[in-house]
Structures are given as structure tokens and as C-alpha cells.
C-alpha positions in Angstrom: 0.0 0.0 0.0 2.8 2.4 0.9 4.6 1.8 -2.4 1.4 2.4 -4.3 0.7 5.6 -2.3 4.3 6.8 -3.0 3.5 6.8 -6.7 0.1 8.3 -6.2 1.7 11.3 -4.4 4.6 11.5 -6.8 2.3 11.9 -9.9 0.8 15.0 -8.3 4.2 16.6 -8.0 5.1 16.5 -11.7 4.9 20.0 -13.3 2.0 20.5 -15.7 0.3 17.2 -14.8 -3.0 18.3 -13.2 -5.8 16.0 -12.1 -7.4 15.5 -15.5 -4.1 14.7 -17.1 -3.1 12.4 -14.2 -6.3 10.4 -14.6 -5.6 10.0 -18.3 -2.1 8.8 -17.7 -3.2 6.3 -15.0 -6.0 5.0 -17.3 -3.7 4.4 -20.2 -0.7 3.1 -18.3 -2.7 1.0 -15.8 -1.4 2.5 -12.5 0.5 5.5 -11.0 3.6 3.3 -10.7 3.5 2.3 -14.4 3.4 6.0 -15.4 6.9 6.4 -13.9 8.2 3.2 -15.5 6.9 3.9 -19.0 9.2 5.0 -21.8 8.9 8.5 -23.2 7.9 7.1 -26.7 4.9 5.4 -25.1 3.9 8.4 -23.0 3.9 10.9 -25.8 1.5 8.8 -27.8 -1.2 9.0 -25.1 -3.9 11.4 -26.4 -3.4 14.8 -24.9 0.0 14.2 -23.5 2.5 14.9 -26.3 6.2 15.2 -26.4 6.5 18.1 -24.0 4.6 16.6 -21.1 6.2 13.2 -21.7 9.6 14.8 -21.3 8.5 16.6 -18.1 7.5 13.2 -16.6 10.9 11.7 -17.5 12.8 14.7 -16.3 11.0 15.2 -13.0 10.2 11.7 -11.9 13.2 11.3 -9.6 12.5 14.6 -7.9 8.8 13.8 -7.6 9.5 10.5 -5.9 11.8 12.3 -3.4 9.0 14.7 -2.5 6.6 11.8 -2.2 8.9 10.0 0.2 8.9 13.1 2.5 5.1 13.4 2.3 4.7 9.8 3.1 6.7 10.3 6.3 4.5 13.3 7.2 1.3 11.3 6.6 2.6 8.5 8.9 3.6 10.8 11.7 0.5 12.9 11.7 -2.2 10.3 11.3 -3.3 11.7 7.9 -5.6 9.6 5.8 -4.9 9.6 2.0 -7.9 9.2 -0.3 -7.0 8.1 -3.8 -9.7 8.4 -6.4 -9.7 4.7 -7.3 -10.1 3.6 -3.7 -13.3 2.9 -1.9 -12.8 5.6 0.8 -12.7 8.4 -1.8 -15.7 10.8 -1.7 -18.1 9.3 -4.3 -19.6 12.6 -5.3 -16.2 13.9 -6.4 -16.0 11.0 -8.9 -18.5 12.7 -11.1 -16.3 15.9 -11.3 -13.9 15.7 -14.2 -11.4 17.9 -12.4 -11.8 16.2 -9.0 -8.5 15.6 -7.2 -6.8 12.3 -7.8 -5.5 12.4 -4.2 -6.9 14.0 -1.1 -5.5 14.2 2.4 -7.9 14.0 5.4 -7.5 14.4 9.1 -10.2 13.5 11.6 -13.2 11.2 11.5 -15.3 12.0 8.5 -17.8 10.0 6.5 -17.5 11.8 3.2 -20.2 9.5 1.6 -22.8 10.6 4.1 -26.3 10.3 2.7 -26.7 14.1 2.8 -23.9 16.6 2.4 -24.4 20.3 2.4 -21.8 23.0 1.6 -22.3 26.5 3.1 -20.3 29.4 1.8 -20.5 33.2 2.0 -18.8 36.5 2.6 -15.9 37.0 5.0 -17.6 40.2 6.2 -20.7 38.6 7.5 -23.5 40.8 8.9 -25.7 39.9 11.8 -28.4 39.0 9.2 -26.1 36.4 7.7 -24.9 35.0 11.0 -28.4 34.6 12.3 -29.6 32.9 9.2 -26.5 30.6 9.2 -27.4 29.5 12.8 -31.0 29.0 11.8 -30.4 26.9 8.7 -27.8 24.7 10.3 -30.1 24.0 13.3 -33.0 23.3 10.9 -30.8 20.8 9.0 -29.9 18.8 12.2 -32.8 16.3 11.9 -31.5 15.2 8.5 -28.1 14.3 10.0 -26.1 15.9 7.1 -22.3 16.5 6.8 -21.7 20.3 6.7 -18.8 21.4 4.4 -17.1 24.8 4.2 -13.7 26.4 3.9 -12.7 27.4 7.5 -12.3 31.0 6.2 -13.4 34.2 8.1 -17.1 35.1 8.1 -19.8 32.6 7.0 -17.4 29.7 6.6 -16.3 29.6 10.2 -19.8 30.5 11.5 -21.2 27.4 9.6 -18.6 25.2 11.2 -19.4 26.6 14.7 -23.1 26.2 14.1 -22.6 22.5 13.1 -20.5 21.8 16.2 -23.1 23.5 18.4 -25.8 21.3 16.8 -23.7 18.1 17.1 -23.5 17.9 13.3 -20.2 16.6 11.7 -18.5 19.2 9.7 -15.4 19.3 7.4 -13.2 22.2 6.5 -11.6 22.2 3.0 -8.3 23.9 3.1 -6.3 25.8 0.5 -2.9 24.6 2.0 -1.2 21.6 3.5 -2.3 19.9 6.8 0.9 21.1 8.5 -0.8 24.4 9.3 -4.1 26.1 9.9 -5.1 29.3 8.1 -6.3 31.6 9.4 -4.4 30.8 12.7 -7.3 32.3 14.7 -9.4 29.3 13.7 -7.1 26.7 15.1 -9.4 26.1 18.1 -12.4 25.5 15.9 -10.3 23.2 13.6 -9.3 21.1 16.7 -12.9 20.7 17.6 -13.7 19.8 14.0 -11.2 17.0 14.0 -13.0 15.4 16.9 -16.4 15.8 15.2 -15.7 15.8 11.5 -12.3 16.8 10.1 -10.1 18.7 7.7 -9.5 18.0 4.0 -7.1 19.2 1.3 -5.5 18.2 -1.9 -2.3 20.1 -1.1 0.8 18.5 0.3 2.4 19.6 3.6 4.5 22.7 3.2 2.0 24.3 0.8 1.2 27.9 1.7 -2.3 29.4 1.6 -1.5 31.3 -1.6 -4.2 33.3 -3.3 -4.5 31.1 -6.4 -5.1 28.0 -4.2 -8.5 29.2 -3.0 -10.5 29.0 -6.3 -9.0 25.5 -6.8 -10.1 24.6 -3.2 -13.6 25.8 -4.0 -14.2 23.0 -6.6 -13.8 20.5 -3.7 -16.3 22.4 -1.6 -18.8 22.3 -4.4 -18.1 18.7 -5.6 -18.3 17.1 -2.1 -21.9 18.1 -1.6 -25.4 17.6 -2.9 -26.2 21.3 -2.6 -24.4 24.6 -1.9 -25.9 27.4 0.2 -24.6 30.9 -0.4 -25.2 33.2 2.6 -24.3 36.7 1.7 -21.9 37.6 -1.0 -20.7 40.8 -2.6 -21.0 41.3 -6.4 -17.6 39.6 -6.9 -17.4 37.5 -3.8 -15.2 34.4 -3.7 -18.2 32.3 -2.7 -19.8 33.0 -6.1 -17.0 30.9 -7.6 -18.1 27.9 -5.6 -21.7 28.6 -6.7 -20.7 28.7 -10.3 -18.7 25.5 -10.0 -21.6 23.8 -8.3 -23.8 24.7 -11.2 -21.2 23.3 -13.6 -21.3 20.1 -11.6 -25.1 20.0 -12.0 -25.5 20.4 -8.2 -28.3 22.4 -6.6 -27.5 25.9 -5.4 -29.4 28.0 -2.9 -28.9 31.7 -2.0 -30.2 33.9 0.8 -31.8 37.0 -0.6 -31.0 40.5 0.8 -32.1 44.1 0.5 -31.6 45.8 -2.8 -28.5 48.0 -2.6 -27.0 46.0 0.2 -23.4 45.3 -0.9 -23.2 42.0 1.0 -26.3 40.7 -0.8 -25.6 41.7 -4.3 -24.0 38.4 -5.3 -26.8 36.3 -3.8 -29.5 38.5 -5.4 -27.8 38.1 -8.7 -27.6 34.4 -8.4 -31.3 34.2 -7.8 -32.1 36.8 -10.6 -30.1 34.8 -13.2 -31.7 31.4 -12.1 -28.3 30.1 -10.9 -29.7 29.6 -7.4 -33.0 28.9 -5.7 -34.2 31.5 -3.2 -33.9 30.1 0.4 -35.9 31.4 3.4 -35.8 28.3 5.6 -34.9 24.6 5.7 -38.3 23.8 4.2 -37.1 25.2 0.9 -34.2 22.7 0.9 -36.5 19.8 1.9 -38.9 20.5 -0.9 -36.4 21.0 -3.7 -34.1 18.2 -2.6 -36.9 15.8 -1.9 -35.9 15.6 1.8 -39.4 16.1 3.2 -40.4 13.6 5.8 -43.6 12.0 4.8 -46.0 9.6 6.5 -45.7 6.1 5.3 -48.4 5.1 3.0 -49.5 1.8 1.5 -47.0 0.7 -1.2 -48.4 1.3 -4.6 -48.7 -1.6 -7.0 -46.4 -1.3 -9.9 -47.4 -2.2 -13.4 -47.3 -6.0 -13.6 -46.6 -6.4 -17.3 -43.8 -3.9 -17.9 -40.9 -5.6 -19.6 -37.6 -4.5 -18.0 -34.1 -5.1 -19.3 -31.6 -6.6 -16.9 -30.0 -3.2 -16.4 -33.4 -1.6 -15.6 -34.2 -4.5 -13.2 -30.9 -3.6 -11.4 -31.9 0.0 -11.2 -35.4 -1.0 -9.8 -33.7 -3.2 -7.3 -31.4 -0.3 -6.0 -34.5 2.0 -5.8 -36.4 -0.7 -3.9 -33.5 -1.0 -1.4 -32.8 2.7 -1.0 -36.3 4.2 -1.3 -35.0 7.5 -2.8 -31.6 8.1 -4.4 -29.9 10.8 -6.4 -29.0 10.2 -10.0 -25.3 10.5 -9.3 -25.3 7.9 -6.6 -27.6 5.7 -8.7 -25.1 5.8 -11.6 -22.3 4.7 -9.3 -24.2 1.9 -7.7 -25.6 0.6 -11.0 -22.1 1.0 -12.6 -23.6 2.7 -15.6 -22.6 6.0 -17.3 -24.7 9.0 -16.6 -25.9 9.3 -20.2 -27.2 5.8 -20.3 -28.8 5.8 -16.9 -30.7 9.0 -17.5 -32.1 7.6 -20.7 -33.2 4.4 -19.0 -34.8 6.3 -16.1 -36.8 8.4 -18.6 -38.0 5.2 -20.2 -38.9 3.7 -16.8 -40.7 6.9 -15.9 -42.9 6.7 -19.0 -43.7 3.1 -18.1 -44.8 4.1 -14.6 -42.0 2.2 -12.9 -40.1 5.2 -11.4 -40.9 8.8 -10.6 -38.8 11.9 -10.4 -38.6 14.0 -7.3 -37.2 17.5 -6.9 -33.4 17.7 -6.7 -32.7 15.0 -9.3 -33.9 12.3 -6.9 -35.6 9.1 -8.1 -37.8 6.5 -6.4 -40.1 3.7 -7.5 -43.5 5.0 -8.5 
């Protein structure tokens, strides 16, 4: 395992090899280790790699392995849990994100594949209006037992973590630096509590500073980890808007807290709502309705059509729905081991046949 992890870490240290390129290399070569053992002539023939990137791999592989050895020692000494994208402990929701990290570093006790995951982001200059709503929405979510995700930054981020801890809800902070430090340092106490009830997560190796360019990259993890993103206060060009746009690109639901016209800390949220990039949120009931999380009284099971001819794959989908009751299309795609394009077509056909029904928030259940 350690040897495999060594190569997983090393591939993230090669210049110009980002997550998308790394996944391509691993897919063609068969493993991270084989990428380092492949000849340049083979590497440059991989679509999208070319001679320049192939040369970088050959040139920097020794240096990358040295860096990986050092990181491996840090992981062992500090009880860090590595999450590789082909392993079972990797957050499943991120598997649907093309640019999802190939390797994450986690500290704490987090169930990333919790049934319900909610990201909360917002301005660093939170008003009392935003803070109060943050407390209210997190407390309202408590009966659903979600995982609360944010970025441990000033303002709404840290308030959402504190509200989660107060309501005994697990919470995870996604960092824009390595796990050898906490930024901002004032949030070290909160971070310590989070490790006990949740944890910290990053795709940056130890020694990485919280440089400005790291934060937008961090935001893709905040958006990709969750079923929905809530934006609580944002200026016209607030950083939390980046998370909202990424969540939209990932086909995830976005909610925004409306504010008064002319209020600088609400301009971003109001614009998200105006441009149909976010649903207006007033209370947890809005989330429950749109996401299909409403608690309903049990009713007598409906009788499905008896003479519908289902293919083996459709039968597998029906079996999963029967077991889970309600399930999101992303999770259904993973469990059924079918590509999204195929599963959505089959679900549509099954809906026409009266076998399944669609609920708000891209949730499906048996009819």
C-alpha cells in the first residue's frame, strides 16, 4: 500500500500534470507506478500528453519521488488519511467531477459519503443578518443528519462550522494549503474541535502555503463534495460565487439567501437568484422541498405495473431504488455502474412506463 501511495503522491508533483491529465495517464498506463516506468515514446503517444509533457515526466520523476517520500513520512507521523480516487474511501460525489482531485489528504473522523452533504459558503464580512440565518439553517438541517462542508475562512465559513458543532453535526473544512498548518491561525481552536467531530480535507501536500491562487482551486472540492451549496451573503464579486458557479457546472443544486436591494453584502446572492443560478432560500423547508428531503408519513405501497418488460439493467436500477427508497441520479449511476448518459435515458423510459418517478433535486424513487 505504501509503495502504491508513494507513486500516487509523486504523480501529483510533476509540473503541468494536473488532475485531468493524471487520470488520463493512469487510465492508459494502468497505474500510477507504471506512469513512472513507461518510456517516453509510449507516454507521448497517449492522447493529450504529447512530447513536452512526456519529457516533463521523464525529467522530473526522480525529484517527484523524493517529494513523495517526504510526504509519506508526514502522513505516517500525523495520522493523515490519504484518499486516492480509485479507492473505496474516496468521496463518491467527487468521482462525477472531471477535475476532481486524484488524491486528497484527510485528518479527523469524516464519513464523506454521508447520505446528505451540504456546503455552506459566503462573505468573509458577514453581517448579523447572515450570521443569524446561518445558525437558523444549520439548526434546521440537524434532523437530517447531514455533513456540513465549508472552507474554514473568516465570516460565513467559520460560522457554519461553529453552528454545526453547536448542533452536534459533523463538519469538514476544506483547506487551500497543507495539513501542517491552519489558516487563518485564529481558527485553530475551531479546527481542533472539527477533527473530533468531522475533520479537515485538502488536496495540497504539507508545506504548501495558503497562496491566493489556491482558494479558487479549493472551491471545486467544496462544491463537488456536496449535494447542494448554500450561499449566505456575497458581494458582487465574492469568492463564494466561484463555488456557486462550480456547483452549477457540476449539476448540483445551489441556494442563495436574498437580501435588500443595494446591500453590498447581498448583491452576489440576489444576482444568483435573478439569473436562475440559485434557488431562493428562506428556511430549511425550501431545501427539503427542492431536494426531496421532506419527511412524509408512510403510505401503503403502490402496486407497480405487472406487465412492464424490464431489461436486466433496468431491473438492477429498480432493485437499487427498492432498497434505497430515494436516491440521487449521481449515486444511482455509481451503484448501478452505468454511465450518466445511459442511466438518464433508462430512467426516462422507466418513468414513461410508470415504474419510477422523479422528485425535486434530481432524486428518483419507485412509482
